[in-house]
Structure formats: C-alpha cells, structure tokens
N, C-alpha and C positions, 0 to 999 in steps of 0.2 A: 375494399371488397374483401370479405372473409375468405381465408384460404380453406378449401375443402379438406375435411379430415379424411385420412386414409381409411378404407373399409377394414373393420375388425375381422381377424381371421376366424374361421369356423372352429369352435372349441370342441375337443373330443367328447365332452359331456353332452353336447348337442346331439351327436350321433348316438350316444348311449341312451339319451332321453327318447329319441325317436324309436330306438329298438324296444325300449320298455313300453312305449305306446303301442307298437305293433304286437308285442306279446300279450298285452292286455286285451287288445281287440280280438286276437285269435281265441283266447280263453272265453271271451264274451260270446263270440259266434259259436263256440263249441257248446256253451251252456244253453243256448237257445236252439240247439240242434241243427245248425247250418253246416258246420264243417267239423272235421276231426283235427283238433289243434296239433296233436302229436305228429301228424303227417307232415306238418310244416315246421314244427319246432326242431326237427332233426337237422335243419339247415341253419341252426344258430351260429355256426362258425363264420357265416357271412358277416356277422357283426364284428368279429375280430379282424377280418379282412378290411372292412370299412374303416375302422379306427386306425389300422396300420397304414392304409393308403393315405389317410388324412395326415398322419405323422410324416410320411415320406414327402407329401406334397408341400406341407407348410414348415417342416422342421429343418434342423441342421444339427450336425454333430451327433451327440448321443440320442437326440430325438429321432434322427434317421435310423440309427442302429435299432432303437426300440421299435420303430415302425416296421422295419424289415422282419424282426422277430414275430411281431403280431401277424403280419401277412403270411409268413412261412407256416406258423402254427395254424392259422385259420384255413389256409389252403389244404394242409395235410388232414386236419380234422374233417373238413368238408368232403374230401375225397374218400375218407374212411366211412363217413356217414352214408355216402352214395354207393359204397361197396366196391369202389375202384381200387383202393389201397387197403390191404389186409393187415399190414404191420401197424401196431398201435403206436401212437406218438409218445406215449409214456415210456415205451421201451427205449426211446432215444434220449432220455433225460441226461445221459452223460454229455450230450452235445452242448448242454448249458455250460458245462465246465470249459469246453473249448471256446465258446463265444465269450464267456467271462474272462478267460485268460487272454484271448486276442484283444479284447477291449482294454485290459490293463496294460498290455504291451504297447498298444497304439498310444494310449495316454502318456505312458512313460517316455516314449520316443518323441512324440510330436505335440502332445496336449499342452504342456506347460508354456512353451513359447507362443503358441497361438492364443491361449487364454490371456496371457499378459499383454499381448499386442492389441487385443480387442476387449480389454476389461470393461470399458464403459460403453461398449457398443450394444451390450445386452440390456436393453431397457425394459424387457419383459421377462417373466418367469413362467415356465411350463413344466409341469411334473405329473407323472402318472404312476401310481403305486398299485400294483395288482399282486396280492399275496406277498407283499414286500413292503419295505419302508424307504422313504426318500427324505433326505435332510439336506437342504440347500439354503444358500444366502444370496443376497443381491445388494450391491453397493452403488448401483447406478444413481446419478444425480438427476436423471430425467426419466425416472421410473414411470411406465405407462400402464402396467397391469399384467395380466396373463391368465392362465387357466390351470387349475389343480384338480386332479381326479384321484380318488382313493377307493379301491374295491378290495375288500378283505385285506387292507393294508393301511398305511399311514403316511401323511406328508407333513413335514415340519419345515416351515419356510421362515427365515430370519430376514426381515427388511429394515431392521433398526438402524442400519447405516445408509439407507437409501433416502432419496428425496423426490418429491413430486412437483411438477410444474402445472398446477391446476388440479385436475382430477384424474385418477387412475381407476381402472375397473378390473377386478379379479373374478372370474367365473369359477365356481366350485361345484363339484359333484362328489358326494360320499355315499357309498352303499356298503354297509357292514364294515365301515372303515372310519378313520378320523383324519381331520385336517387342522393343523395348528399354525397360525400366522402371527408372528411377532412384528409389531410396527413401532415407529418412533412415537414419543409422547406428544409431539406437536402435530400429529395427523388427526384429522377429523374422520372417524369411521362411521359409515352407515351401511346397514345390511338389508338386503332384499332376498333372504334365503328362506325357502319353503321346506320345513322339516316334516317328514312323514315317519312316525315312530322313531324319530331322532331328535336332535337338538342343535340349536345355534346359540352361541353365547358370546357376547361382546363384553370383555373385561377391561377394555381400554379406559383411561382416564378422560374425563370430559374436557373438551377443548373449546374455547370461544368460537362462535360462528364466523369470526373475521379471518380465520386462518385460510391461507391459499393452498393448503395441501389436504386434499380430500381423497379418501379411498372408499370406493363402493364395492362391497362384496355381495355377489348375487349367485343364486343357483339352487340346487336341490339336494336335500339330505334324506336318505332312506335308511332307517335303522343304523344310523351312524351319528357323527358329531362334527361340528365345525366350531373352533374357538379362536377368537381374536384377542390378543393381549399385548401389553407393553413389555 
C-alpha cells in the first residue's frame, strides 16, 4: 500500500496571489460603478498580516522572525489607515537596526551549533525578499522543494550540492523582482511558470529522461524574472 504523502504547506505566494485577485476584482467593480475601490484598498496592510501569520504558523528560525516583522508592520499600518494610530511607521525605521542587531547577536550566540546539529534536516528552502536580497544554499541529500518570493528584491538560491529522491517542487512568485536558482547538472528541470510582462528562462543543460532527480518550478512572474541554470 502506498504511503500517503504529507500535505504541502501553503506558500506565501498563494496568499499574495489571492490578494492580487482581490485587488483586481475591486478595480473591476469600481470601473462598472458598483463600489469605490479606494475605500477598501486602504486596508491593504491586511495582506502583510496574512503573510506574516503564515510565516509564523509554518516557519522556524529566521522565518518566524520575518513573520513577526510582517505582522507588526501590517498591524501598525492598518491602525494608521483606520486613524487609531497617528505616528507614522516610517518614523520608527531605526527599530530595523535594533532588530537586525538582535538577530546578529542571536545567530552569533546560538545559531552556529543549532545549524550544524541539524544541517541535513532542512530538506526545503524558503525565502522572501521584499526591497532586499536573499542569497542562500542548500546541501540536503533529500531535497523536497520550497517556496521563493521576490517583491522589489532578489533571491539567489544555490542547490548545486543538493540531491533529490524522485521529484521536488519549488513555488516561485516574482513581482518587480528576480529569482535565480542554480541546480546540479544531473537534474531534469521542468517549468510551469506563468510570466506577465516578465520572463522565465531555463538555461540548464539537457538531461536524459531516465534521470531520477526531477525539479518542477511553478508559479507566477509579474514584471520580473525567474532564471534556472547550472
């Protein structure tokens, strides 16, 4: 009897895709004279809260830290849009230095030993770059996939030292940003990426169909780019 596969976690780009659908519907209803979209769009920080809660629910380590930042920023901006908070979030930008410094202290004190002890436990990769850049690698010999999101930023992921048992799936979402994935030469890559005013490019070398290491890249690109290469 086949062993049931564990359910795939909800990717952050799924939430962002749903938000794009909602925004499109609001503008459509405004164009046909049903509603005033701007009355609803002022609640856009709810999207940040949703992505942050998803990170807190499914993530660990740095993903939890990033989720906390998203939730905090979303709640503050939402309260500001509702007129409950009058202090602008942008006036609190020095707090980013506090968070960044605290993260560096934490990694310096505890990060090294934990990462060495569980080096091969991370069989997935998850990265979100918003107005920033992310550069990561993965050396798992049982790589299963992950999710990558780039909004006004970039993700560079190096998987050349990783291995797949069967098939792995990476969900990508790029909006005004770019995602670059480097894979081993013995991986067979297939793409199901939908570009809208953007591009998806597979520069990997052709691998015979008999290979047992297959990577599926799927997702959405809006005015951005996704590139796969060896």
